[in-house]
N, C-alpha and C positions, 0 to 999 in steps of 0.2 A: 504494499499499499504506499502510496506517495503522499507524505504529509507536508511537503514544501508548498508554500504559497507562491503563486506567480509573481515575478518581480515586475514592477511598473517602471516604465521609462519616464523620467522626469520631463525631458524635452518634448516628447511626443504629446503629453497631456497638456502642455502649456502652449503649443503652437496654434491650435484652433482659437484660443482666446486672444492671442496676439494678432492673428490674421483678422479676426473679427473686429478688433479694436482699430487696426490700420484701415480696414475697409470702411468702417463707420466714420473715421476722421476724413478719409478721402472723399466720401460722398458729402459729408457736411461742408467741406471746403469747396466742393464742386457746386453744390446747390444753394449755399448761403448767399452768394452774390446775386443769383437769380431771384431769390426770395426778397432780398433788399430792394432790387429794382422794381419788382411787382408791388411791394409795400409803398415805395416812394412814387409810384405811378398814380396813386390815388391822392397825392398831396395837393392841397388847395393852393399852395403858393409855388413860386418858382424856385425857392430855396431847396437845396439838396442836403441841408444840414438840419433843418427844423421841420418837423411834421406839424402842420397847422391846419386842422380840419380835413375833411375828405371832399373829394370832388371827382367828377368824371370829365372835367374840362378838357384834359389832354386827349381822352378818347373821342370826345366830340370834335375836337379840332382836327384830329387825324382822319376822322370819317368824312369831314366836309371838304377836305383838300383832295383835289384830283391829281395834282402833280407830285412829284417826288421831293419837292423842296419843302422846307419847314414852314409852318404858318407864320405870316408876318404879324407883328404886334401893333 
């Protein structure tokens, strides 16, 4: 009868956690700028540093222009 317990490898058990952490950080850094742009697209002012109210002004301006040039103020 074999009474020995199987030996665990330390590195093999730690790799999936490390890989998951690296993957999570990668996707956070990938999608965080997109989320910030979406958040600031609803900003009521032209400022990119202060969120002041919500507005669909920029979406309305982009839907009314037919050319590729930005709307004039």
